[in-house]
C-alpha positions as CSV (number, residue, x, y, z in Angstrom):
1,M,-23.9,1.4,0.3
2,R,-21.9,-1.8,0.0
3,I,-19.3,-3.1,2.5
4,V,-17.1,-6.0,1.4
5,S,-14.8,-7.9,3.6
6,W,-12.1,-10.3,2.3
7,N,-9.1,-12.2,3.8
8,V,-6.8,-11.9,0.8
9,N,-4.0,-14.1,2.3
10,G,-1.5,-11.7,0.8
11,I,-2.6,-8.7,-1.2
12,R,0.5,-8.8,-3.4
13,S,-0.2,-12.4,-4.3
14,V,-3.9,-11.7,-5.3
15,H,-2.9,-8.6,-7.2
16,N,0.0,-10.4,-9.1
17,K,-2.5,-13.1,-10.1
18,G,-4.6,-10.4,-11.8
19,L,-7.5,-11.1,-9.5
20,F,-7.7,-8.1,-7.2
21,L,-9.0,-5.4,-9.6
22,P,-11.5,-7.7,-11.2
23,M,-13.0,-8.2,-7.7
24,I,-13.3,-4.5,-7.3
25,E,-15.0,-4.2,-10.7
26,T,-17.4,-7.1,-9.9
27,L,-18.4,-6.3,-6.3
28,K,-18.1,-2.5,-6.5
29,P,-17.6,-1.9,-2.8
30,D,-18.0,1.5,-1.2
31,I,-15.9,0.3,1.7
32,L,-13.6,-2.6,1.3
33,C,-12.0,-4.3,4.4
34,L,-9.1,-6.6,3.9
35,Q,-7.4,-9.0,6.3
36,E,-4.1,-10.8,6.1
37,T,-2.7,-8.2,3.8
38,K,0.9,-9.4,4.5
39,A,2.2,-6.1,3.3
40,E,2.7,-2.4,4.0
41,Q,1.0,0.4,2.2
42,G,2.8,0.9,-1.2
43,Q,4.2,-2.6,-1.5
44,A,1.3,-3.6,-3.7
45,V,1.0,-1.0,-6.4
46,I,-2.7,-0.8,-7.0
47,D,-4.3,2.1,-8.8
48,L,-7.6,2.8,-7.2
49,P,-8.2,6.6,-7.6
50,D,-11.7,6.4,-6.3
51,Y,-10.6,5.0,-2.9
52,E,-8.6,6.3,0.1
53,E,-6.5,3.7,1.8
54,Y,-5.9,3.1,5.5
55,W,-3.5,0.4,6.6
56,H,-2.5,-1.3,9.9
57,S,0.4,-3.6,9.0
58,A,2.2,-6.0,11.4
59,Q,5.7,-5.1,12.6
60,K,6.7,-8.6,11.4
61,K,7.3,-8.4,7.6
62,G,4.9,-10.4,5.4
63,Y,2.6,-11.3,8.3
64,S,-1.0,-10.6,9.2
65,G,-2.2,-7.0,8.7
66,T,-5.5,-5.2,7.9
67,A,-6.5,-2.4,5.5
68,I,-9.6,-0.5,4.6
69,F,-10.2,1.1,1.1
70,T,-13.0,3.5,1.2
71,K,-14.8,5.9,-1.3
72,I,-16.3,7.7,1.7
73,K,-13.8,9.9,3.6
74,P,-13.7,9.0,7.3
75,L,-13.8,11.5,10.1
76,K,-11.2,9.6,12.1
77,V,-9.0,6.6,11.9
78,L,-8.1,4.4,14.9
79,V,-5.3,1.9,14.4
80,G,-5.5,-1.0,16.9
81,F,-7.4,-0.8,20.2
82,D,-7.6,2.1,22.6
83,P,-4.4,1.8,24.7
84,A,-6.5,1.4,27.8
85,V,-8.2,-1.6,26.4
86,A,-5.0,-3.2,25.2
87,K,-3.5,-2.6,28.7
88,K,-6.5,-4.0,30.5
89,Y,-6.4,-7.3,28.6
90,N,-2.6,-7.6,28.4
91,L,-2.5,-8.8,24.8
92,V,0.8,-10.5,25.0
93,D,1.6,-14.3,25.0
94,S,4.5,-16.5,24.1
95,Y,4.0,-15.8,20.4
96,G,4.4,-12.0,20.9
97,D,2.4,-8.8,21.3
98,L,-0.9,-8.9,19.5
99,T,-1.0,-5.1,19.3
100,H,2.0,-5.3,17.0
101,E,0.3,-7.7,14.5
102,G,-1.9,-5.3,12.6
103,R,-5.1,-7.0,13.5
104,V,-7.7,-4.2,14.0
105,I,-8.4,-0.9,12.2
106,T,-11.5,1.3,12.8
107,L,-12.8,4.1,10.7
108,E,-15.3,6.6,12.0
109,F,-17.9,8.1,9.6
110,K,-20.7,10.6,10.2
111,D,-23.3,8.0,11.3
112,F,-21.4,4.8,11.9
113,F,-18.1,3.1,12.6
114,V,-16.5,0.3,10.5
115,V,-14.2,-2.1,12.4
116,N,-12.0,-4.4,10.4
117,C,-10.6,-7.4,12.3
118,Y,-8.3,-10.3,11.7
119,T,-8.7,-12.5,14.8
120,P,-5.7,-14.5,15.9
121,N,-5.8,-18.2,15.0
122,S,-5.8,-20.5,18.1
123,K,-3.2,-22.7,16.4
124,G,-3.5,-26.4,15.6
125,D,-2.3,-27.4,19.1
126,L,-4.6,-24.8,20.7
127,S,-1.6,-23.1,22.2
128,R,-3.0,-19.6,21.5
129,L,-6.6,-20.5,22.6
130,P,-6.2,-19.1,26.2
131,M,-5.1,-15.7,24.7
132,R,-7.9,-15.8,22.2
133,H,-10.6,-16.8,24.7
134,K,-9.6,-14.8,27.8
135,Q,-8.0,-11.7,26.3
136,W,-8.5,-11.1,22.6
137,D,-12.3,-11.8,22.3
138,P,-13.2,-9.8,25.4
139,A,-11.0,-6.9,24.3
140,F,-12.5,-6.9,20.8
141,L,-16.0,-7.0,22.2
142,E,-15.3,-4.2,24.6
143,H,-13.9,-2.1,21.7
144,C,-17.0,-2.6,19.6
145,K,-19.4,-2.0,22.5
146,S,-17.6,1.2,23.4
147,L,-18.0,2.5,19.9
148,A,-21.7,1.5,19.8
149,E,-22.4,3.8,22.7
150,S,-22.2,6.8,20.3
151,K,-22.9,5.4,16.8
152,E,-24.0,2.3,14.9
153,V,-21.2,-0.2,14.3
154,F,-20.3,-2.6,11.5
155,F,-17.6,-5.0,12.4
156,C,-16.2,-7.5,9.9
157,G,-13.4,-9.8,9.1
158,D,-11.8,-13.2,9.5
159,L,-12.9,-14.1,13.0
160,N,-11.3,-17.6,12.7
161,V,-14.2,-19.5,14.1
162,A,-17.2,-21.4,12.8
163,H,-20.0,-20.3,15.1
164,T,-22.4,-23.2,14.8
165,P,-22.4,-26.7,13.3
166,D,-24.1,-25.2,10.2
167,D,-21.0,-23.1,9.6
168,V,-18.6,-26.0,9.0
169,A,-19.0,-28.9,6.6
170,N,-17.8,-31.7,8.9
171,A,-18.9,-30.4,12.3
172,K,-18.7,-33.7,14.2
173,A,-15.2,-34.5,12.9
174,N,-14.0,-31.0,13.8
175,E,-15.5,-30.6,17.2
176,G,-12.8,-29.3,19.6
177,E,-10.4,-28.5,16.8
178,H,-9.0,-25.0,16.4
179,G,-11.7,-22.8,14.9
180,F,-14.5,-24.9,16.3
181,T,-13.9,-25.1,20.1
182,V,-16.5,-24.3,22.7
183,E,-14.3,-21.3,23.8
184,E,-14.1,-19.8,20.3
185,R,-17.7,-20.2,19.6
186,E,-18.6,-18.7,23.0
187,G,-16.8,-15.5,21.8
188,V,-19.4,-15.1,19.0
189,D,-22.2,-15.9,21.4
190,H,-21.1,-13.0,23.5
191,M,-21.1,-10.7,20.5
192,I,-24.7,-11.7,19.8
193,E,-25.7,-11.3,23.4
194,A,-24.3,-7.8,23.3
195,G,-26.7,-6.9,20.5
196,F,-24.6,-7.4,17.4
197,V,-26.2,-9.3,14.4
198,D,-24.7,-11.8,12.1
199,T,-25.9,-10.3,8.8
200,F,-25.7,-13.4,6.7
201,R,-28.0,-15.3,9.1
202,I,-30.6,-12.6,8.7
203,F,-31.2,-14.0,5.2
204,E,-29.9,-17.6,5.1
205,K,-30.6,-20.2,7.8
206,D,-29.3,-23.3,6.1
207,K,-25.8,-24.9,6.0
208,G,-23.6,-25.3,3.1
209,H,-22.4,-21.7,2.9
210,Y,-18.7,-21.3,3.5
211,T,-16.0,-18.7,3.1
212,W,-12.8,-20.7,3.6
213,W,-11.6,-24.0,2.2
214,T,-8.4,-25.9,2.8
215,P,-6.3,-26.1,-0.4
216,W,-6.1,-29.9,-0.1
217,R,-8.3,-32.5,-1.7
218,N,-10.3,-30.1,-3.9
219,A,-12.1,-28.9,-0.9
220,R,-13.3,-25.7,-2.6
221,E,-14.6,-27.5,-5.6
222,R,-16.5,-30.0,-3.3
223,N,-17.6,-27.1,-1.1
224,V,-16.1,-28.8,2.1
225,G,-15.4,-25.6,3.9
226,W,-15.9,-23.3,6.9
227,R,-17.8,-20.0,7.4
228,I,-15.3,-18.0,9.4
229,D,-15.6,-14.6,7.7
230,Y,-18.4,-12.4,8.9
231,I,-20.0,-8.9,8.8
232,F,-21.9,-8.0,12.1
233,V,-23.9,-4.9,12.6
234,S,-25.6,-3.2,15.6
235,K,-29.1,-4.4,16.1
236,K,-30.7,-1.0,15.2
237,I,-29.1,-0.9,11.8
238,A,-29.7,-4.5,11.0
239,K,-33.1,-3.7,9.6
240,K,-31.5,-1.5,7.0
241,V,-29.4,-4.4,5.6
242,S,-31.0,-5.3,2.3
243,H,-28.6,-8.1,1.3
244,A,-25.8,-10.2,2.9
245,T,-23.9,-12.3,0.4
246,I,-21.0,-14.8,0.3
247,H,-19.1,-14.7,-3.0
248,P,-17.4,-18.1,-3.5
249,R,-16.8,-17.5,-7.2
250,V,-14.3,-14.7,-6.4
251,L,-10.9,-16.4,-6.5
252,G,-7.4,-15.4,-5.5
253,S,-7.3,-16.5,-1.9
254,D,-8.3,-19.5,0.2
255,H,-11.1,-17.3,1.5
256,C,-13.8,-15.6,-0.5
257,P,-15.3,-12.2,0.1
258,V,-18.5,-11.5,2.0
259,S,-20.6,-8.4,1.6
260,V,-23.6,-6.4,2.9
261,D,-25.8,-3.9,1.1
262,I,-27.4,-1.2,3.3
263,A,-30.5,0.6,2.1
């Protein structure tokens, strides 16, 4: 089984460039998790008869959003967080209500859950960092831990953080900037402490592997980027992961897809 995750930065844009279907043909995902879809189901007319589609779109048009395309029929679909979790962490700030931004969708299968997440950006002035650190990250972790009590969990998506200095090309220059603050990185530490495994780091320990590049100064061509897109798994199922790959040659977005293969 192959799971692919990709922040498409607008599914209609990628599809209109003629690059979405070639990605499907090249990577052949069994389960495809998309972030920043910026659309509602049906707005991008994509013919994928082998897949069922499940969407969580933002209330604000053309903003945020997640979707999962799957060849395996799920038992259950959960859009957003459990209401009790959302209430506990009060996911509202001056920018709005995060529960209305289409940021999480979860599918339950026979033996596992797949959680697709588009983590809110802390903003260049760090104005959304308190929400991210004190509310969103703990809520998301509680969501995944709760699921893991009954089945194995895969969670993936654009987590909007480079976890270690090896995950960003210019670590010293970006220290304390949004996406590389102590608080954001601490959120990933807590995920690992809870028993979730960063699949890419099972196989690759070196730096120089990135999933997002600024569109300026030929950053992608020079590979001056950030690794902010991840697939994590429960510790028990980590030993069944046979490959974890970043696909920088797949174009269409400022992010590239990441994937895992499970034996």
